[in-house]
C-alpha positions as CSV (number, residue, x, y, z in Angstrom):
1,M,95.3,132.2,78.6
2,T,93.3,133.5,81.6
3,L,92.4,129.9,82.5
4,I,96.1,128.9,82.4
5,F,97.1,131.9,84.6
6,S,94.3,131.1,87.1
7,E,95.4,127.4,87.3
8,R,99.1,128.4,87.9
9,R,98.0,130.8,90.6
10,K,96.0,128.1,92.2
11,N,99.0,125.7,92.1
12,V,101.2,128.3,93.8
13,S,98.5,128.9,96.5
14,D,98.2,125.2,97.1
15,L,102.0,124.8,97.3
16,H,102.2,127.6,99.9
17,Q,99.4,125.9,101.9
18,Y,101.1,122.5,101.7
19,E,104.5,123.9,102.8
20,A,102.8,125.5,105.8
21,Q,101.2,122.2,106.7
22,K,104.5,120.3,106.3
23,A,106.0,122.5,108.9
24,K,103.4,121.3,111.4
25,L,104.5,117.6,111.1
26,S,106.7,116.2,113.8
27,P,110.4,116.5,112.9
28,V,111.0,113.0,114.3
29,W,110.2,111.9,110.7
30,T,113.2,112.1,108.5
31,H,112.6,112.8,104.8
32,S,114.7,111.6,102.0
33,T,112.9,114.0,99.6
34,Q,110.7,117.1,99.8
35,I,108.4,115.9,97.0
36,I,104.7,116.4,97.5
37,V,103.0,113.5,95.6
38,D,99.7,113.9,93.9
39,H,99.3,110.3,92.6
40,G,101.1,107.1,91.6
41,K,100.7,104.5,88.9
42,G,102.7,101.4,88.4
43,S,106.4,102.2,88.8
44,W,105.8,106.0,88.8
45,L,105.0,108.8,91.3
46,Y,103.7,112.2,90.1
47,D,104.1,115.3,92.1
48,I,101.6,118.2,92.4
49,D,103.2,119.9,89.4
50,G,102.9,116.7,87.3
51,K,106.6,115.8,87.4
52,A,107.1,112.0,87.1
53,Y,109.5,110.1,89.3
54,L,110.6,106.5,88.7
55,D,110.0,105.0,92.1
56,F,112.6,102.4,92.9
57,T,111.9,102.7,96.6
58,C,108.3,101.1,96.7
59,G,107.7,102.9,100.0
60,I,110.5,100.8,101.4
61,G,109.4,97.5,99.8
62,V,105.7,98.0,100.3
63,T,104.1,98.6,96.9
64,N,105.4,95.4,95.3
65,T,102.4,95.3,92.9
66,G,103.2,98.9,91.9
67,H,101.2,102.0,92.8
68,C,97.4,101.5,92.7
69,H,97.3,98.2,91.0
70,P,93.8,98.0,89.5
71,T,93.0,94.5,90.9
72,V,93.9,95.7,94.4
73,V,92.1,99.0,94.1
74,A,88.9,97.3,92.9
75,A,89.0,94.9,95.9
76,I,89.5,97.8,98.3
77,Q,86.7,99.9,96.7
78,K,84.3,97.0,96.8
79,Q,85.0,96.1,100.4
80,A,84.8,99.7,101.5
81,G,81.1,99.7,100.6
82,L,80.5,96.5,102.5
83,L,82.4,96.6,105.8
84,L,85.1,98.8,107.0
85,H,85.9,97.3,110.4
86,G,84.9,94.1,112.1
87,Q,86.9,93.4,115.3
88,A,88.5,90.0,115.3
89,N,87.5,89.1,118.9
90,I,83.9,89.8,118.1
91,I,83.1,88.6,114.6
92,F,84.6,86.8,111.7
93,H,84.6,88.6,108.4
94,K,85.0,87.2,104.9
95,P,88.1,89.2,103.8
96,M,90.2,87.8,106.7
97,L,89.0,84.2,105.9
98,E,89.7,84.7,102.2
99,L,93.1,86.1,103.0
100,V,93.9,82.9,105.0
101,S,92.9,80.8,102.0
102,E,95.2,82.8,99.7
103,L,98.1,82.7,102.1
104,Q,97.7,78.9,102.4
105,T,98.5,78.6,98.7
106,I,101.9,80.3,99.1
107,V,103.3,79.7,102.6
108,P,105.0,76.4,103.5
109,P,102.3,73.7,104.0
110,H,103.3,73.0,107.6
111,L,102.4,76.6,108.6
112,D,98.7,76.6,109.2
113,G,98.1,79.1,111.9
114,F,97.6,82.8,111.2
115,F,97.4,86.0,113.3
116,F,97.1,89.5,111.8
117,S,98.3,92.9,113.0
118,N,98.9,96.2,111.4
119,S,102.6,96.8,111.1
120,G,105.8,94.9,110.8
121,A,106.9,95.8,114.3
122,E,103.6,94.5,115.7
123,A,104.2,91.2,113.9
124,V,107.7,90.8,115.3
125,E,106.4,91.6,118.8
126,G,103.7,89.0,118.4
127,A,106.2,86.4,117.1
128,V,108.5,86.9,120.1
129,K,105.6,86.6,122.5
130,L,104.4,83.5,120.7
131,A,107.9,81.9,120.9
132,R,108.1,82.7,124.6
133,H,104.7,81.1,125.4
134,A,105.4,78.1,123.1
135,T,108.8,77.3,124.7
136,G,108.4,78.6,128.2
137,R,111.7,80.4,127.7
138,T,112.6,84.1,127.8
139,N,115.7,85.0,125.7
140,V,116.0,85.9,122.0
141,I,119.0,85.9,119.7
142,V,119.2,88.4,116.8
143,F,121.9,89.3,114.3
144,Q,124.2,92.2,113.8
145,G,122.7,94.7,111.3
146,S,119.1,93.6,111.9
147,F,116.1,95.8,111.7
148,H,112.9,94.5,113.2
149,G,111.0,97.7,114.2
150,R,111.0,100.7,116.5
151,T,108.7,99.9,119.3
152,V,110.3,99.4,122.7
153,G,110.5,95.6,122.2
154,T,111.5,95.6,118.5
155,M,114.1,98.4,118.7
156,T,115.8,96.2,121.3
157,L,116.0,93.5,118.5
158,T,117.3,96.1,116.0
159,T,121.0,96.6,115.6
160,S,121.4,98.2,112.2
161,K,121.9,101.8,113.6
162,T,122.2,103.4,117.0
163,I,119.7,106.1,115.9
164,Y,116.9,103.6,116.4
165,R,117.9,103.0,120.1
166,A,119.8,105.9,121.3
167,G,118.2,107.8,124.2
168,Y,115.6,105.0,124.8
169,Q,117.5,102.9,127.4
170,P,116.9,100.8,129.3
171,L,115.8,98.4,126.6
172,M,114.1,95.0,126.9
173,P,116.3,92.5,128.6
174,G,117.1,89.0,127.4
175,V,118.2,89.9,123.9
176,F,121.6,88.8,122.5
177,V,123.4,89.6,119.3
178,A,125.3,87.2,117.0
179,P,127.3,88.2,113.8
180,Y,125.4,88.0,110.5
181,P,127.3,86.2,107.7
182,Y,128.2,89.4,105.8
183,A,131.1,88.0,103.7
184,Y,131.9,91.2,101.8
185,R,132.4,93.1,105.0
186,Y,134.7,90.5,106.5
187,G,136.6,90.0,103.3
188,W,136.2,86.2,103.5
189,S,134.7,83.6,101.2
190,P,131.0,82.9,101.9
191,E,131.9,79.5,103.4
192,Q,134.6,80.9,105.7
193,T,132.1,83.6,106.8
194,S,129.4,81.0,107.4
195,E,131.7,78.7,109.5
196,W,133.0,81.6,111.7
197,C,129.5,83.1,112.3
198,L,128.2,79.6,113.3
199,Q,131.0,79.1,115.7
200,E,130.4,82.6,117.3
201,L,126.6,81.7,117.6
202,K,127.5,78.4,119.3
203,L,129.9,80.4,121.6
204,L,127.0,82.7,122.4
205,L,124.9,79.7,123.5
206,L,127.7,78.6,125.8
207,S,128.7,81.9,127.2
208,Q,125.7,84.3,127.3
209,T,122.3,82.7,126.8
210,A,121.9,78.9,127.5
211,P,119.8,76.9,125.0
212,Q,117.3,76.0,127.7
213,E,116.5,79.7,128.3
214,T,116.5,80.7,124.6
215,A,113.1,81.0,123.1
216,A,113.9,82.1,119.6
217,I,116.5,83.0,117.0
218,L,115.2,85.8,114.9
219,I,116.7,86.3,111.4
220,E,116.1,88.2,108.2
221,P,116.7,85.7,105.4
222,V,118.1,88.6,103.5
223,L,119.4,91.4,105.7
224,G,117.3,94.5,104.9
225,E,118.1,97.8,106.5
226,G,121.5,96.3,107.4
227,G,122.7,96.3,103.8
228,Y,120.8,93.8,101.6
229,V,123.1,91.0,102.5
230,V,122.3,87.4,101.3
231,P,123.6,84.8,103.8
232,P,125.2,81.6,102.6
233,T,122.9,78.6,102.2
234,S,125.2,76.6,104.6
235,F,124.6,79.1,107.3
236,M,120.9,79.0,107.1
237,Q,120.7,75.3,107.0
238,E,123.0,74.9,110.0
239,L,121.0,77.5,111.8
240,R,117.9,75.4,111.3
241,K,119.7,72.3,112.6
242,L,120.9,74.2,115.6
243,C,117.4,75.5,116.5
244,S,115.9,72.0,116.1
245,E,118.6,70.4,118.2
246,H,117.9,72.8,121.1
247,G,114.1,73.3,120.8
248,I,114.6,76.9,119.8
249,M,112.0,78.6,117.6
250,L,113.5,79.8,114.3
251,I,111.7,83.0,113.3
252,A,112.1,84.2,109.7
253,D,111.5,88.0,109.4
254,E,110.1,88.1,105.9
255,I,108.7,91.6,106.3
256,Q,110.9,93.1,103.6
257,S,112.0,90.0,101.8
258,G,108.6,88.4,101.4
259,F,105.8,88.5,98.8
260,G,107.9,88.0,95.7
261,R,110.5,90.6,96.4
262,T,113.4,88.1,95.9
263,G,111.7,86.2,93.0
264,R,110.1,83.6,95.3
265,W,107.2,84.1,97.6
266,F,109.6,84.1,100.6
267,A,113.4,84.4,100.7
268,H,113.9,81.5,103.1
269,E,112.8,79.2,100.2
270,Y,116.2,79.7,98.6
271,F,117.8,77.9,101.5
272,N,115.5,74.9,101.7
273,I,114.6,75.4,105.3
274,Q,111.4,75.5,107.2
275,P,111.0,78.3,109.9
276,D,108.8,77.7,112.9
277,I,107.4,81.2,112.6
278,I,107.3,83.8,109.8
279,T,106.5,87.5,110.2
280,I,105.0,89.3,107.2
281,A,104.0,92.9,106.4
282,K,105.1,95.5,103.8
283,G,104.3,93.9,100.4
284,L,101.4,91.9,101.8
285,G,98.9,94.8,101.5
286,S,100.2,96.8,98.5
287,G,100.2,99.9,100.7
288,L,97.5,99.2,103.2
289,P,98.6,98.6,106.8
290,I,98.4,94.9,107.5
291,S,100.9,92.4,108.9
292,G,100.9,88.9,110.2
293,V,102.4,86.1,112.3
294,I,102.3,82.7,110.7
295,S,103.2,79.4,112.5
296,T,101.8,75.9,113.0
297,Q,98.5,75.4,114.8
298,E,100.5,73.2,117.3
299,I,102.6,76.2,118.2
300,M,99.7,78.7,118.1
301,K,97.7,76.6,120.6
302,K,100.4,77.2,123.2
303,W,99.7,81.0,122.9
304,I,97.5,81.7,125.9
305,P,94.1,83.0,124.6
306,G,93.7,86.7,125.3
307,S,97.3,87.3,126.0
308,H,97.8,89.1,122.7
309,G,95.5,91.0,120.3
310,G,94.7,94.3,118.8
311,T,91.7,96.4,117.8
312,F,92.5,96.8,114.1
313,G,94.4,93.5,113.3
314,G,93.1,91.9,110.1
315,N,91.1,95.0,109.2
316,A,88.4,94.1,106.6
317,V,89.5,96.5,103.9
318,A,93.3,95.8,104.4
319,A,92.6,92.1,104.3
320,A,90.6,92.4,101.1
321,G,93.5,94.4,99.6
322,A,96.0,91.7,100.8
323,A,94.0,88.8,99.3
324,A,93.8,90.8,96.0
325,T,97.6,91.4,96.1
326,I,98.3,87.7,96.2
327,R,95.9,87.1,93.4
328,A,97.4,89.8,91.3
329,M,100.9,88.7,91.9
330,R,100.1,85.1,90.9
331,G,97.9,86.0,88.0
332,E,100.5,88.3,86.4
333,N,103.5,86.1,87.2
334,M,105.2,88.8,89.1
335,L,107.7,86.5,90.7
336,Q,109.2,85.5,87.4
337,N,109.3,89.2,86.4
338,A,111.2,89.9,89.6
339,L,113.8,87.3,88.6
340,D,114.0,88.5,85.0
341,R,114.2,92.2,85.8
342,G,116.6,91.5,88.7
343,E,119.0,89.7,86.4
344,Q,118.7,92.6,83.9
345,L,119.4,95.1,86.7
346,V,122.4,93.2,88.1
347,T,123.9,92.8,84.7
348,G,123.6,96.6,84.1
349,L,125.0,97.4,87.5
350,K,128.0,95.1,87.0
351,A,128.8,96.9,83.8
352,L,128.8,100.2,85.6
353,Q,130.9,98.7,88.4
354,A,133.6,97.9,85.9
355,Q,133.8,101.7,85.2
356,Y,133.4,102.9,88.8
357,P,135.3,100.8,91.3
358,N,133.7,102.9,94.1
359,I,130.9,100.3,93.7
360,G,132.6,97.7,95.9
361,D,129.8,95.0,95.9
362,I,126.6,94.2,94.1
363,R,124.4,91.6,95.8
364,G,120.8,90.5,96.3
365,L,118.1,88.2,95.1
366,G,115.3,89.0,92.6
367,L,114.5,92.7,92.9
368,M,116.1,93.2,96.3
369,I,119.5,94.4,95.2
370,G,122.2,96.4,97.0
371,T,125.1,98.3,95.6
372,E,127.7,99.0,98.3
373,F,130.1,102.0,97.9
374,R,133.6,101.9,99.3
375,T,136.6,104.2,99.1
376,V,139.9,103.2,97.5
377,D,141.1,102.0,100.9
378,H,137.9,99.9,101.4
379,Q,136.2,102.2,103.9
380,P,132.4,102.6,103.8
381,D,131.6,105.5,101.5
382,K,128.4,107.1,102.7
383,N,129.1,110.5,101.0
384,T,129.3,109.0,97.5
385,A,126.2,106.8,98.0
386,K,124.1,109.8,99.3
387,A,125.3,112.1,96.5
388,V,124.4,109.5,93.8
389,V,121.0,109.1,95.3
390,Q,120.5,112.9,95.2
391,A,121.7,113.1,91.6
392,C,119.3,110.3,90.7
393,Q,116.4,112.2,92.3
394,E,117.2,115.3,90.4
395,R,117.0,113.2,87.2
396,G,113.6,111.7,88.2
397,M,114.4,108.5,89.9
398,L,114.0,107.7,93.6
399,L,116.4,105.4,95.5
400,L,117.3,104.8,99.2
401,T,120.4,104.0,101.1
402,C,120.8,101.5,103.8
403,S,123.3,99.6,106.1
404,T,124.9,100.7,109.3
405,W,127.1,103.2,107.4
406,D,124.4,104.3,104.9
407,N,126.8,103.4,102.1
408,T,124.6,100.9,100.2
409,I,122.1,102.0,97.7
410,R,119.1,99.6,97.7
411,W,117.1,98.9,94.6
412,I,113.5,98.0,95.3
413,P,111.5,98.4,92.1
414,P,108.0,97.2,92.0
415,L,107.6,93.6,90.7
416,V,105.6,95.0,87.7
417,V,108.6,97.0,86.5
418,T,109.3,96.7,82.8
419,A,112.5,96.1,81.0
420,E,112.3,99.6,79.6
421,E,112.0,101.1,83.1
422,I,115.0,99.1,84.3
423,D,117.0,100.4,81.4
424,K,115.9,104.0,82.1
425,G,116.8,103.5,85.8
426,L,120.3,102.3,84.8
427,S,120.7,105.2,82.4
428,I,119.9,107.7,85.2
429,F,122.2,105.9,87.6
430,A,125.0,106.0,85.0
431,E,124.5,109.8,84.6
432,A,124.5,110.3,88.4
433,L,127.7,108.3,88.8
434,A,129.4,110.3,86.1
435,E,128.4,113.5,87.8
436,V,129.4,112.5,91.4
437,I,132.5,110.4,90.7
438,K,134.9,112.6,88.7
């Protein structure tokens, strides 16, 4: 009894200490929860009091292999005892070379040039710089609702919310915005939406940025922060043709949609297109900071040596973890599980949609699913979406919202999630809906 009392007192003391330390962190970070996590395993996080949370956020699509996958952990532990850091301008190290070998088994065969950084924003910055050198052009076209990062360059490319840009003007010049084919928002069929958006893009090339000054068109094959929107195949294929016709680099931002998230290694595979450049991050390292720019050697050779770089890019431990991530995903057939569990999740969500018409749309690929909330007069319903997320958290499940209006709940379970865990998540979601929507 004395031991139990002593342990409780220690926990209270630790909590007070943690709360004091939390108050020292910069308030520029927003926090969707106040949970202090002790550890994670698979689909679950555990706080310092031992309470379990079903984590369907994956650190915003990062821990695709689940928390602390044993194959990844073992590779990290082994590499940490061999080499922590070897700067890429000075030496070659085995983990980076092994990562290249693993990536070559999953990326389109024509992409045989690799550059590594630490974050998604760095990868996008690198891709834009590469496109500018490769084409000798300056301008970039992005799409409404995009999220590509928060550095000075990438927040210029980001249009999902003004919070990412407000107060930081002037932004990088030479960036132009085209409409993303978001059929549900426009209230049109996918093909009507595709045709209209293509016409607007062509108008942009006639009225604002000429093809001969446009280096790249940058697109998320599934819109992420902008609302988990899947574009029509016709749009993506015509976009590829348009880029080829004008010598414009097509950059696929696969930072959130890559590494099995959609049930394929990369989301652009669904559209049968070949990008000129791919950016990767998030799920690549199972939680370690690593990102990359992938293109052809022909394009990479136009990147002036020394004009881009970074001290920690392709870090030895992170690269070892990334190579192990790919091996684990392949060895455990996680892509097929993403398809199976995604189908199970969508089926369950559609059954709930029949009861709660506030769920206006359910969309996505694999385990990248969005549920958009609308009012009876079809207005974005942020309040209900946020309230449902909070009610789910109180019941032990973590979810996030996204989109310009924050009215879409995004489902990002790990690719190792089980059928039982999906059922549990749906049960919690149903309880939350019943509480919030009277």
